[in-house]
C-alpha positions in Angstrom: -25.6 -23.7 -1.2 -25.9 -24.9 2.4 -26.2 -28.4 3.6 -29.8 -28.0 4.5 -30.7 -26.9 0.9 -29.0 -29.8 -0.7 -30.8 -32.6 1.1 -34.4 -33.7 0.4 -37.1 -32.2 2.6 -37.7 -34.5 5.6 -41.0 -35.2 7.4 -40.0 -32.7 10.1 -39.3 -30.1 7.4 -42.7 -30.6 5.9 -44.4 -30.1 9.3 -42.3 -27.0 10.1 -42.9 -25.5 6.7 -46.6 -26.1 6.9 -46.9 -24.5 10.3 -44.8 -21.5 9.2 -46.9 -21.1 6.0 -50.2 -21.1 8.0 -48.9 -18.7 10.6 -47.5 -16.3 7.9 -50.9 -16.3 6.2 -52.8 -15.7 9.5 -50.4 -12.9 10.6 -50.6 -11.3 7.1 -54.4 -11.3 7.2 -54.4 -9.8 10.7 -51.9 -7.0 9.7 -53.9 -6.4 6.5 -57.2 -6.0 8.4 -55.4 -3.5 10.7 -54.3 -1.4 7.8 -57.5 -1.4 5.8 -58.5 2.1 7.2 -55.2 3.7 6.0 -55.8 6.7 3.7 -54.7 4.8 0.5 -56.3 3.9 -2.8 -58.5 0.8 -2.7 -56.6 -0.6 -5.6 -53.4 -0.5 -3.6 -55.2 -2.4 -0.8 -56.2 -5.2 -3.2 -52.7 -5.3 -4.6 -51.4 -5.4 -1.0 -53.4 -8.5 -0.2 -52.6 -10.4 -3.4 -48.9 -9.6 -3.1 -48.8 -10.7 0.5 -50.5 -14.0 -0.2 -48.2 -14.6 -3.1 -45.2 -14.0 -0.9 -46.5 -16.5 1.6 -46.6 -19.1 -1.2 -42.9 -18.5 -1.8 -42.2 -19.7 1.7 -42.2 -23.3 0.4 -39.0 -22.4 -1.5 -37.3 -20.5 1.3 -34.7 -23.2 2.0 -33.6 -23.1 -1.6 -33.5 -19.3 -2.2 -33.5 -17.6 1.3 -31.6 -14.5 0.3 -33.3 -13.9 -3.0 -36.8 -14.3 -1.4 -35.8 -12.1 1.5 -34.8 -9.3 -0.9 -38.1 -9.7 -2.7 -39.9 -9.5 0.6 -38.1 -6.2 1.3 -39.5 -4.8 -1.9 -43.0 -6.1 -1.5 -43.3 -4.9 2.1 -42.8 -1.3 0.9 -46.6 -1.2 0.2 -47.9 -4.6 1.5 -49.0 -5.2 5.1 -50.2 -8.7 4.2 -46.6 -9.7 3.4 -45.3 -8.8 6.9 -45.6 -12.4 8.2 -43.8 -13.9 5.3 -41.1 -11.2 5.5 -40.4 -12.1 9.2 -40.1 -15.8 8.3 -37.6 -15.0 5.5 -35.5 -12.8 7.8 -35.3 -15.6 10.3 -34.5 -18.2 7.5 -31.6 -16.1 6.3 -30.3 -15.8 9.8 -30.4 -19.6 10.3 -28.8 -20.6 7.0 -26.5 -17.8 6.0 -23.5 -16.0 7.6 -24.2 -13.0 9.8 -23.0 -10.5 7.2 -25.7 -11.7 4.9 -28.2 -11.5 7.7 -27.1 -7.9 8.4 -27.6 -7.0 4.7 -31.2 -8.4 4.8 -31.9 -6.6 8.0 -30.8 -3.2 6.6 -32.8 -3.8 3.4 -35.9 -4.5 5.4 -35.3 -1.4 7.6 -35.1 0.8 4.6 -38.2 -0.9 3.2 -40.0 0.0 6.5 -39.1 3.7 6.2 -40.5 3.8 2.6 -43.6 1.9 3.8 -44.4 4.5 6.4 -44.3 7.2 3.7 -46.4 5.1 1.2 -49.1 4.2 3.7 -49.1 7.7 5.3 -48.8 6.3 8.8 -49.5 8.9 11.5 -47.7 6.9 14.2 -44.6 6.3 12.1 -42.0 6.7 14.8 -43.7 4.2 17.2 -44.3 1.8 14.3 -40.6 2.1 13.3 -39.3 1.3 16.8 -41.7 -1.6 17.2 -40.9 -3.1 13.8 -37.2 -2.8 14.3 -37.5 -4.5 17.7 -39.4 -7.4 16.0 -36.8 -7.6 13.3 -34.0 -7.8 15.9 -35.9 -10.5 17.9 -36.5 -12.6 14.8 -33.0 -12.3 13.5 -31.5 -13.0 16.9 -33.6 -16.1 17.2 -32.4 -17.3 13.8 -28.8 -16.6 14.7 -29.2 -18.5 17.9 -30.6 -21.5 16.0 -27.7 -21.3 13.5 -25.1 -21.2 16.3 -26.7 -24.1 18.1 -26.8 -26.2 14.9 -23.2 -25.4 14.2 -22.2 -26.4 17.7 -24.0 -29.7 17.4 -22.4 -30.4 14.1 -19.0 -29.5 15.4 -19.5 -31.9 18.3 -20.7 -34.6 15.9 -17.7 -34.1 13.7 -15.3 -34.3 16.7 -16.9 -37.4 17.9 -16.7 -39.0 14.5 -13.1 -37.9 14.1 -12.2 -39.2 17.6 -13.9 -42.5 16.8 -12.0 -42.8 13.5 -8.7 -42.0 15.3 -9.4 -44.5 18.0 -10.3 -47.2 15.5 -7.2 -46.6 13.4 -4.9 -46.6 16.4 -6.5 -49.8 17.7 -6.1 -51.5 14.4 -2.4 -50.4 14.2 -1.7 -51.3 17.8 -3.3 -54.8 17.1 -1.3 -55.1 13.9 2.0 -54.2 15.6 1.3 -56.6 18.4 0.6 -59.4 16.0 3.6 -58.7 13.9 5.9 -58.7 17.0 4.5 -62.0 18.2 4.6 -63.5 14.7 8.3 -62.5 14.4 9.1 -64.2 17.7 7.2 -67.3 16.7 8.9 -67.3 13.3 12.2 -67.8 15.1 10.8 -70.7 17.1 9.2 -72.3 14.0 12.4 -71.9 12.1 14.3 -73.7 14.8 11.8 -76.6 14.9 11.9 -76.9 11.1 15.7 -76.8 11.1 15.7 -79.8 13.4 13.4 -81.6 11.1 15.6 -80.9 8.2 18.8 -82.0 10.0 17.4 -85.3 11.2 15.6 -86.1 7.9 18.9 -85.4 6.1 20.8 -87.7 8.4 18.4 -90.5 7.7 18.9 -89.9 3.9 22.7 -90.0 4.1 22.9 -92.9 6.6 21.4 -95.9 4.9 23.6 -98.2 7.1 22.1 -96.8 10.3 21.0 -99.3 12.9 17.4 -99.9 13.7 17.8 -98.1 17.0 19.4 -95.1 15.4 16.6 -94.9 12.8 14.0 -95.2 15.5 15.6 -92.5 17.6 15.8 -90.1 14.6 12.3 -90.8 13.6 11.1 -90.1 17.2 13.0 -86.8 17.2 11.4 -85.9 13.8 8.0 -86.8 15.1 8.4 -84.8 18.3 9.8 -81.8 16.4 7.0 -81.9 13.9 4.4 -82.2 16.6 5.9 -79.2 18.5 6.1 -77.2 15.2 2.5 -77.8 14.6 1.6 -76.7 18.1 3.7 -73.5 17.6 1.9 -72.9 14.3 -1.5 -73.2 16.0 -0.4 -70.7 18.6 0.6 -68.2 15.9 -2.7 -68.6 14.1 -4.5 -68.2 17.4 -2.7 -65.0 18.2 -3.3 -63.6 14.7 -7.0 -64.5 14.9 -9.5 -61.7 15.8 -12.0 -62.2 18.6 -14.8 -63.0 16.2 -12.7 -64.8 13.5 -9.8 -63.9 11.3 -9.6 -60.3 10.3 -9.5 -59.8 6.5 -6.1 -58.3 5.5 -6.5 -55.0 3.6 -5.3 -54.8 0.0 -4.1 -52.0 -2.3 -7.6 -51.9 -3.8 -9.0 -50.8 -0.4 -7.1 -47.6 -0.5 -10.0 -45.4 -1.8 -12.2 -46.8 0.9 -9.7 -45.9 3.6 -9.5 -42.3 2.2 -13.3 -42.0 2.0 -13.6 -43.0 5.7 -11.2 -40.2 6.6 -13.2 -37.7 4.5 -16.4 -38.7 6.4 -14.6 -37.9 9.7 -14.0 -34.4 8.5 -10.4 -34.7 7.1 -10.1 -33.1 3.6 -8.1 -35.7 1.7 -7.1 -35.5 -2.0 -5.9 -38.8 -3.5 -4.0 -39.0 -6.7 -3.7 -42.7 -7.7 -1.6 -43.5 -10.7 -0.3 -47.1 -10.4 -1.6 -49.2 -13.2 -0.9 -52.9 -13.0 -1.0 -55.7 -10.5 1.0 -55.0 -7.3 2.5 -57.8 -5.3 0.2 -58.5 -2.4 2.7 -57.7 0.3 3.8 -54.4 -1.4 0.2 -53.3 -1.8 -0.6 -54.1 1.9 2.5 -52.1 2.9 1.4 -49.1 0.8 -2.0 -49.3 2.5 -0.5 -49.3 6.0 1.7 -46.3 5.1 -1.3 -44.3 4.0 -3.2 -45.4 7.0 -0.5 -44.3 9.4 -0.2 -41.0 7.6 -4.0 -40.3 7.9 -3.9 -41.3 11.6 -1.1 -38.8 12.3 -3.0 -36.1 10.3 -6.2 -36.7 12.3 -4.2 -36.7 15.6 -1.9 -33.7 15.0 -3.6 -31.6 12.4 -7.3 -32.3 12.4 -9.3 -30.5 9.7 -6.1 -29.6 7.7 -6.0 -30.8 4.0 -4.0 -33.9 3.2 -2.6 -34.7 -0.2 -1.8 -38.3 -1.1 0.0 -39.3 -4.2 0.5 -43.0 -5.1 2.3 -43.6 -8.4 4.5 -46.2 -10.0 4.9 -49.0 -12.5 6.3 -52.5 -12.7 10.1 -52.2 -12.7 10.2 -48.7 -11.5 8.8 -49.2 -8.0 5.9 -47.7 -6.1 6.1 -44.2 -4.6 3.7 -43.1 -1.8 3.8 -39.5 -0.6 1.6 -37.8 2.0 1.7 -34.0 2.6 -0.3 -31.9 5.0 0.3 -28.7 7.0 2.4 -29.5 10.1 1.5 -28.2 13.5 3.8 -25.9 15.5 5.0 -28.6 17.8 7.4 -31.2 16.5 6.3 -34.6 15.5 8.5 -37.2 17.0 9.4 -40.6 15.6 6.4 -42.4 16.9 6.0 -46.2 17.2 3.8 -46.1 14.1 6.5 -44.6 11.9 9.1 -47.0 13.4 6.8 -49.9 12.6 6.3 -48.7 9.1 10.1 -48.3 8.6 10.5 -51.9 9.7 7.7 -53.1 7.4 9.2 -51.2 4.4 12.6 -52.7 5.2 11.0 -56.2 5.1 10.0 -55.6 1.4 13.4 -53.9 0.7 11.8 -50.4 0.6 12.5 -47.2 2.4 10.6 -44.5 4.2 11.5 -40.8 4.8 9.5 -38.3 6.8 10.0 -34.7 8.1 9.2 -31.1 7.5 9.5 -29.5 4.0 11.0 -26.0 3.6 7.4 -24.6 3.2 6.4 -26.0 6.6 4.5 -29.0 5.6 4.8 -32.5 7.0 5.9 -35.0 4.3 5.9 -38.8 4.5 7.5 -40.5 1.5 8.0 -44.2 0.8 9.5 -46.1 -2.0 8.6 -49.8 -2.4 9.9 -52.3 -4.9 7.6 -53.4 -7.7 9.2 -56.1 -9.8 8.6 -56.0 -13.6 
């Protein structure tokens, strides 16, 4: 079943189907009136008209059963001229919604039907009629194939744009995250130094009860200055880690299905197997999320459209395993900044990351993260 048959009929579809229905009836009445003088039984003419109008009514279901109705039309047009308009519409519908092999099958079926029709209706100008009808069939089918190819092209362009937008968004998020982490690590050292000074001087006051007033005042001033500077440094860290429109919410392990669904909408076939019952530590869950995010980004960049299998499993006390597999491109994937950053992040939680090609040619990204019991 094609995408167009799965969705509800839109207002545009109603308008198009109504116009097609009316034109098919008018064309059928015209061709019927042209053939009323054929040397055939009057009963066949009446059956011709009724069958043709009935086939026109089936055009309302052409999006759901295009091939079946086109084959029915090939049978009905053996004797019915009033069905010719509906038959042309069904030929074009098959060409629009089905592969070219199916369209060729319908074309051949209608050509055979035309040969039998010439014999049944005793047409004197059978050869000229055959040539004209085949030319019309080719024109209608060609028009349908053109519409199909144009729709496929537009859909491909939309998919590429969505995929590129997703890749750009993921790369921007990861670049922002890496920059923040780098700055935060640097500021951590500064804050650690300031807090160490506070601890040293506060400890000196505690162990020197006999210190003079001047010494106590000097130590208190140092503590005050260090605390003030530490507060300033902390404000700078928060400012750096703050998004342009407020703080960005940090992703959690529970957001993993949403991340996968976003990649699926961009055109990446992703299969997620999630078997990790229990409550993960927040930092471990966030690390697992970033690992999957990096793997999906690499898949979108280096192997767009190729299937990706993600397995996340584990239990408290046994650790959490994250594995991504997808067909690897011919060119080698280097150790990008994203994978290096993930390795550092995993090391911070005492985990490890492995990546490379498997013997069957797939790219594999594996991570083990600790999960305390």
